[in-house]
ROPASE-325435 format. One record per residue: residue in one letter; x, y, z of N, C-alpha, C, CB in turn. Coordinates in steps of 0.1 Angstrom, whole numbers. Glycine has a CB too. Example, Ala and Ser with C-alpha at 12.3 -4.5 7.8 and 13.67 -1.06 7.14 Angstrom:
TORBA   res    n.px    n.py    n.pz   ca.px   ca.py   ca.pz    c.px    c.py    c.pz   cb.px   cb.py   cb.pz
TORBA     A     132     -57      78     123     -45      78     132     -33      78     113     -45      90
TORBA     S     128     -22      71     137     -11      71     129       0      79     141      -6      57
This chain:
TORBA   res    n.px    n.py    n.pz   ca.px   ca.py   ca.pz    c.px    c.py    c.pz   cb.px   cb.py   cb.pz
TORBA     X       8     -12       0       0       0       0       9      12       0     -10       0      12
TORBA     X       5      22      -9      13      35      -9       9      43       3      10      42     -22
TORBA     X      19      49       9      17      59      19      26      71      18      19      52      33
TORBA     X      23      82      24      32      93      24      34      98      38      26     105      15
TORBA     X      46     103      41      49     109      53      50     124      51      63     103      59
TORBA     X      43     132      59      43     146      58      53     152      67      29     152      61
TORBA     X      61     162      62      71     169      70      73     183      65      84     162      69
TORBA     X      80     191      72      83     205      69      71     214      68      92     206      56
TORBA     X      63     214      79      51     221      79      53     236      77      44     219      93
TORBA     X      44     243      70      44     257      68      29     262      68      51     261      55
TORBA     X      27     275      71      14     281      72       8     283      58      15     294      80
TORBA     X      -5     281      57     -13     285      45     -19     298      50     -24     275      41
TORBA     X     -17     308      42     -23     321      45     -38     321      40     -15     333      39
TORBA     X     -44     332      40     -58     334      35     -69     328      44     -59     328      21
TORBA     X     -66     327      57     -76     322      66     -78     308      67     -89     329      63
TORBA     X     -70     299      61     -72     285      62     -67     280      75     -64     278      50
TORBA     X     -74     271      81     -69     265      94     -59     254      92     -81     260     102
TORBA     X     -55     251      80     -46     240      76     -32     245      73     -52     232      65
TORBA     X     -23     236      72      -9     239      69      -5     232      56       1     235      80
TORBA     X       6     236      50      11     228      38      24     221      42      14     238      26
TORBA     X      27     210      35      38     201      38      45     197      26      33     189      46
TORBA     X      57     191      28      64     183      18      60     169      21      79     185      17
TORBA     X      62     160      12      59     145      15      71     137      11      47     141       8
TORBA     X      72     126      17      82     115      13      74     102      13      94     114      22
TORBA     X      78      94       4      70      82       2      74      71      12      73      76     -12
TORBA     X      64      63      15      66      51      23      61      40      15      59      52      37
TORBA     X      69      30      12      64      19       3      74      17      -9      50      21      -2
TORBA     X      71       8     -17      80       5     -28      79      14     -40      77      -9     -33
TORBA     X      68      22     -42      67      30     -54      59      42     -51      61      22     -66
TORBA     X      63      53     -58      56      66     -56      59      74     -69      59      74     -43
TORBA     X      50      81     -75      53      89     -87      64     100     -84      41      96     -93
TORBA     X      75      99     -90      87     107     -87      83     122     -90      99     103     -96
TORBA     X      75     125    -100      72     139    -103      64     146     -92      65     140    -117
TORBA     X      59     138     -83      51     145     -72      60     148     -60      40     135     -68
TORBA     X      72     142     -60      81     145     -49      87     159     -51      92     134     -49
TORBA     X      91     165     -40      97     178     -40      87     190     -39     105     180     -52
TORBA     X      74     187     -41      64     198     -39      64     202     -25      50     193     -45
TORBA     X      61     214     -22      60     218      -8      46     224      -5      71     229      -4
TORBA     X      36     220     -12      23     226     -11      12     215      -8      20     234     -23
TORBA     X      16     204      -2       6     193       1      -2     197      13      13     179       2
TORBA     X     -15     194      13     -23     195      26     -23     182      32     -37     201      23
TORBA     X     -24     181      45     -23     169      52     -36     161      53     -18     171      67
TORBA     X     -41     157      41     -52     148      40     -48     138      30     -65     156      35
TORBA     X     -52     125      33     -49     114      24     -60     104      25     -35     108      27
TORBA     X     -62      96      15     -72      86      15     -68      74       8     -85      91      10
TORBA     X     -72      62      12     -70      49       5     -84      43       3     -61      40      14
TORBA     X     -85      36      -8     -97      27     -10     -95      15      -1    -100      24     -25
TORBA     X    -105       6      -1    -105      -5       8     -93     -15       6    -118     -13       7
TORBA     X     -90     -18      -6     -80     -28      -9     -66     -21     -10     -82     -35     -21
TORBA     X     -65      -8      -9     -52      -1      -9     -46       2     -22     -42      -9      -1
TORBA     X     -54      -2     -33     -49       1     -46     -48      16     -49     -58      -6     -57
TORBA     X     -58      23     -46     -58      38     -49     -55      46     -36     -72      42     -54
TORBA     X     -47      56     -38     -42      65     -28     -45      80     -33     -27      63     -24
TORBA     X     -51      88     -25     -53     102     -29     -47     112     -20     -69     104     -29
TORBA     X     -42     123     -26     -36     134     -19     -41     147     -25     -20     133     -19
TORBA     X     -40     158     -18     -44     171     -23     -33     181     -21     -57     176     -16
TORBA     X     -31     190     -31     -22     201     -29     -29     214     -31     -10     199     -39
TORBA     X     -23     224     -25     -28     238     -24     -22     246     -36     -24     244     -11
TORBA     X     -30     256     -40     -26     265     -51     -32     279     -48     -30     260     -65
TORBA     X     -26     289     -52     -31     303     -51     -32     308     -66     -22     312     -42
TORBA     X     -44     313     -69     -46     319     -83     -53     332     -81     -54     309     -92
TORBA     X     -47     343     -85     -52     356     -84     -56     359     -69     -65     358     -93
TORBA     X     -47     355     -60     -49     357     -46     -61     350     -40     -50     372     -43
TORBA     X     -66     339     -47     -77     331     -42     -72     317     -39     -89     331     -53
TORBA     X     -78     310     -29     -73     297     -26     -80     286     -35     -77     293     -11
TORBA     X     -72     277     -39     -76     266     -48     -69     253     -43     -74     268     -63
TORBA     X     -73     242     -47     -66     229     -45     -69     220     -57     -70     223     -31
TORBA     X     -60     210     -58     -62     199     -67     -60     186     -60     -52     200     -79
TORBA     X     -67     175     -65     -66     162     -59     -59     153     -68     -81     156     -55
TORBA     X     -49     145     -63     -41     136     -71     -46     122     -67     -26     138     -69
TORBA     X     -49     113     -76     -52     100     -74     -41      91     -80     -66      96     -80
TORBA     X     -36      82     -71     -25      74     -75     -30      59     -76     -13      75     -65
TORBA     X     -27      52     -87     -31      38     -88     -18      30     -87     -38      36    -103
TORBA     X     -17      23     -75      -5      15     -73      -4       3     -81      -5      11     -58
TORBA     X     -15      -3     -86     -14     -14     -95      -9     -11    -109     -28     -21     -96
TORBA     X     -14       0    -114      -9       4    -128       3      14    -127     -20      11    -135
TORBA     X       7      18    -115      18      27    -113      16      40    -121      31      20    -116
TORBA     X       5      46    -119       2      59    -126      -6      68    -117      -5      56    -140
TORBA     X      -7      80    -121     -15      90    -113     -22      99    -122      -6      98    -103
TORBA     X     -33     106    -117     -40     116    -124     -44     127    -114     -53     110    -131
TORBA     X     -46     139    -119     -49     150    -111     -63     156    -115     -39     161    -112
TORBA     X     -70     161    -105     -83     168    -108     -80     181    -114     -91     169     -95
TORBA     X     -91     187    -119     -90     201    -123     -88     209    -110    -103     206    -130
TORBA     X     -84     221    -111     -83     230    -100     -97     233     -94     -76     244    -104
TORBA     X     -98     231     -80    -110     233     -73    -109     245     -63    -114     220     -65
TORBA     X    -120     253     -63    -119     265     -55    -120     261     -40    -130     274     -58
TORBA     X    -112     268     -31    -112     266     -17    -100     257     -13    -125     260     -12
TORBA     X     -99     256       0     -89     247       6     -95     233       8     -83     253      19
TORBA     X     -87     223       6     -92     209       8     -94     207      23     -82     199       3
TORBA     X    -106     203      27    -110     201      41    -111     186      45    -123     208      45
TORBA     X    -113     178      35    -114     163      37    -111     156      25    -128     160      43
TORBA     X    -107     143      26    -103     135      15    -105     121      20     -89     138      10
TORBA     X    -115     113      14    -117     100      18    -124      92       7    -125      99      31
TORBA     X    -123      79       8    -131      70       0    -144      66       7    -123      58      -5
TORBA     X    -155      67       1    -168      62       6    -174      53      -4    -177      74      10
TORBA     X    -176      40      -1    -182      31     -10    -174      30     -23    -196      34     -13
TORBA     X    -160      30     -21    -151      30     -32    -151      42     -41    -153      17     -40
TORBA     X    -157      53     -37    -158      65     -45    -150      76     -37    -173      69     -48
TORBA     X    -141      83     -44    -133      93     -37    -142     105     -35    -121      97     -46
TORBA     X    -142     110     -23    -150     122     -19    -140     132     -13    -161     119      -8
TORBA     X    -142     145     -16    -134     156     -10    -143     168      -7    -122     159     -19
TORBA     X    -139     175       2    -146     187       6    -138     199       7    -154     185      19
TORBA     X    -142     210       1    -134     223       2    -138     231      15    -137     232     -10
TORBA     X    -129     238      20    -131     247      31    -132     261      25    -120     246      42
TORBA     X    -141     270      29    -152     268      38    -165     265      31    -154     280      47
TORBA     X    -167     253      26    -179     249      19    -180     255       5    -191     253      27
TORBA     X    -169     258      -2    -169     263     -15    -170     251     -25    -157     272     -18
TORBA     X    -171     254     -38    -170     243     -48    -182     237     -53    -161     233     -42
């Protein structure tokens, strides 16, 4: 199962109660192009069998908060990213094998 360890915490401005982090992988494989980013929010989710792993990262566009969700498929060793979503990511989880996320403060 893919996992990430969050480190090097920093403040997100713009009123978010969350911080941003860098990540390092735990496990045998992780998409290398995702390493080195310093804008991950500390939310992650796995589906039941551990094949899919989801993370979210923070972005600022025109001084407005946005985030994107990354879904990693450990069986196919590939990943995909969502479109940019308005607000800060407040939750990230799988429910009935469907990825759910919520923006703060209820935007999106």
